[in-house]
N, C-alpha and C positions, 0 to 999 in steps of 0.2 A: 658670166656675162652681165653687164650692168645696163643694158639697153632698156629704156622705158618707152612703151608705145602708148600714146593717148588716143583712145577711140571715142570720137564725138558723135558718131551717127551709125545707123544700121548699115549703110552703104560701106563705111570704113570697116565695120566688123566683118561683113561678108568678104570683103577684099582681103583682110588679114588672113582669113582661113581658106582662101582660094575658092570661094563660092561665087556663083554668078551674082550680078546685081540683084538686089531684093525686089520682089514683086510689090511690096508695100513699104513705104518710106519709114515707117515707125515700128515695124515688127518683123521678125524673121525666125524661121525654124531651120536649124542646121542639123542634119542627120549625120551620125557618126560614119555611116557607110559611104557618105558622099564627100567626106573630108579628105584632103590630101595628107601627105606625110607630116604629122604634127611634130616630129622631132626637129623640124626646121625652126620651131619656136621654143625649143627647150631652153629654159632659163630666162626667157624674155619676160619682163614685168609689164603687165598690161593694166593700164588705168582707164576705166571707161566711164562714160556718162550714162550708162545703160543699166537696166535690170536684166539679170540672167537667171534662168532656172535650168539646171543641167541634170540629166540622168546618165550615169556611167554604166554602160552595158556593152561589152565587146571592145573596150579600150583599155590597154594595159598602161601602167605608169602612175603618175601622181599629179597632184595639183596643190597649190598652197596660197595662203594670204601672206604677203610680206615675207618674213624670214622663215616661217614655218611651212613645211611641205609634208603632205601625208599621202601614203599609198591608199588607194581605194580598193574595196572589194566590189564584186559585181552587184548591181542593183542599188547603188548608193546615189543619193541626190544631194547637190549643193546649191546654194542660193547666193547671189551677190547683187549689190545695189550700186548706184553711182558713187564714184570716188573711192571705191575699194580697189586695192591693188592685187591682181591675181598673178600667179606664176605657174605656167604649165610645164610639166615634166613628163608629158605623154611619150610613150615609146612605140606603140604599135596598135594599129586598128585591125581587128579581125574582119574577114570577108563578110560574115553574117552579123556584124555589129548592129545592135538595136538601140544604142544610146542616141540621145538627142540633146540639143540645147535650144531653149526658147529665149530669145533676146527681144526686149522691147524698150523703146525710148520713153522717158517720163511724159513727153508730150502726148503720147497715145492715150494716157489715162488722166491727164491733168484736169479736164473739165467733167470727169465722171465721178461717181460715188467711190470707185476704187481709188481714184486719185487722192481722196481725203482719208481713206482707211488703209492704204498700203503700209503705213507705219505700224499698224496693229499686227502685221505678220512678222513677229519678232525673229523668225528664223533667218531673215535676211541679214541679221547681225550676228549669227552664230559663226564660230570658227569652223574650218574645214573638218577638223577632228570630230565635230559634233554633227556630222552629216546624217541625213535621214536614210535609214536602211529599209528597203521595200521587199515585200513578198512578191511572188510572180503575179498574183491577182492584182495587187496594188500597182505594179508596173504596167499591167495591161490597161487598167482604168486610166491612169495618167497619160499613157501613150495614146490612147483613144482620144482623149481631150486635145492633145497636141495635134493629132491628125485632123480633128475638126477645125482647129485654128488654121492649120496648113491649107485645108480645103477652102476656107474663106479667103485666105491670102491669094490663092491661085485662080480664083474666079474674078470676074469683073467687079471692081469696087462700086458699091451703090450706097444709098443712104442708110442701109441696115448693117453694112459690113463692120463698121467700127464698134457699134453696140454689141454685135454678136461676138466679135473677137474679144472685147473687154470682158463681157460676161463669162466667156469660156475661160479666160485667164483667171478671173476671180474664182470660178468654180474649181479650177485646178489648184489654186492656192488654198482654198477651203479644204479640199481633200488632203493636201499636205499637212494642214493643221491637224486634221483628224489622225493622220498616220503618225505625226509626232506625238500626239496624245497617247496613241497605242504604244509607241516606242518607250515613252516615259513609264507607262503602266507595266509593260512586260519586263522592264529593267528595274523593277521596284527595289530588289535587293541591292543592286549597285547604287541606285539613287539614294537609298537609306544610308549607304556608306558615305555618299557625298554630303547628305544632311548632317551626319555625325561629324564629318570632316569640317564642315562650315561652323558647327557649334564649337569644335575644338579650336578652330582659328579664332573665333570671337573671344573665347576664354583666354587663350594665349595672348591675344592682342591687348586686351584690357587688364591683363596681369603684368604687362610690361610698361615701359615708359613711353610707348608709341602714342597713346592718346594725347598726352601733353605735348609731344613733339610733332605729331603729324595730324592731330585732330581726329574726328570720327572717321572710321574707315568707310570709304565710298564703296558702292557696289562694284565699280570697275576695279578698284584695288583688291577687294575681296576675291573677285573672279580671277584676277591675275595670280594671287597667292595660291589659289586652288586649281590653277591651270584650266580655267573655263572662261568663256566669254561672259560678260555681265548679263546679257539677255538670257543665255542658256541657264546660268546659275539661278536667275530669278524665276524663270519658267519652271525649272526643275523643282525648286522649293515650293512654288505655288501649287504644283500638281501634287506634291507629297504632303504638304502641311497646310495648304490653304493661305499661306502668307508669302508675300514677295521677299526678296533679299533685304530691301530697305526696311520693310516691316519687322523682319527678324532683328536687324541691327538696332532699330529703335526700341523694340521690346526688350532686348538684352540690356541696352543702356538704361532703360527705365527701371529694370529689375535691380541693376547695380546701384542706381541712384536711390531707390527706396531703401536698400540695405544700408547705404551710407547715411541717409537722412535719419534712420531710426537707430543705427548702431554707433554713431559717432556724434560729436559735438562740433564737427567742422562747419564752417560757414557755407552757405549755399553757393557762394561765388567760388570757394575753394573746390567744392565738389564738382561744380560745372567745369572749371579749368582742368581738373584732374581727369575728367571723363572725356575731354577732347573738344569742349565747346570754346570757341574763341571769345564769346561774350556771354556772361551769366544770364542776360535777358533772353537769349536764344534758348538756353537750357530751360528756363522757367516757362517760356512759351510752349515748348515741346512737351514738357512735363504736364502742363495743364491740359494740353490737347489730348494727351494719352490717358490721363487719369481723371480729368474733370476737376482738378483742384491745383492750387499752386504748391510748390515745394514747401513753403512755410506752413501752409494750412495742413498739408499731409503730415508734416512733422509734429504739429501741435495736437493733432487728433489721435496720435498713437503714444 
């Protein structure tokens, strides 16, 4: 099925999933046990203007971004932001399902502190396969926060409502940050494999003709080659090594540059082009920023 549904509001989101009109125009909680037969939406691509935080618990099936669809295990969470395309492949909702979806419009947080910091929650850019896996205690904490938001939505809106809803959403996202840190930590052996894989990728890339053909590898390109989203790759590396993916790329390039400067008589321009820089001055600028001296001075001192 090639149908694409564009959801622009909370009202449209509730209607799509067969829910009653929302109590609040900018935020809604959808409980899995209250949803109708989701198989009606199987294969439908949904493009929204909304943020969504979802806990899968008691729903069988899968969900995907674009062309990639992934089966979930119980207790997994996924996050989406405006302009991402979601594909639902849900099959069945259990009678005692405890899952939920928190959906909110960017206008809810636009004038708040969260509106300016929401981009710092990098998991909104993770792929579905990089979902957050929760323990029972963690699920209980997040579900309790969702219940507090739901309570605010269902009572009469007053001057405090929006602030309390936003602060609780922010607290929920902060907990998710903590739980992702825990997930990175407990998967340290697997993560080290990813770090080694990234290092092999850089060695292979710079040992080929790709730098002169394609330029420096971007974080997005690197993640694609390693089957990871760029944000997940960078966060994983930061947790394991203290350096982001971009910092790793620059450090690798500088190390190659130093070897070439000291071990060959090639011109600085030739080295720059060979390493993937479109302009030698960009190479010189980065080299000086990373080492504190120009390529020419570095070569003359050794």
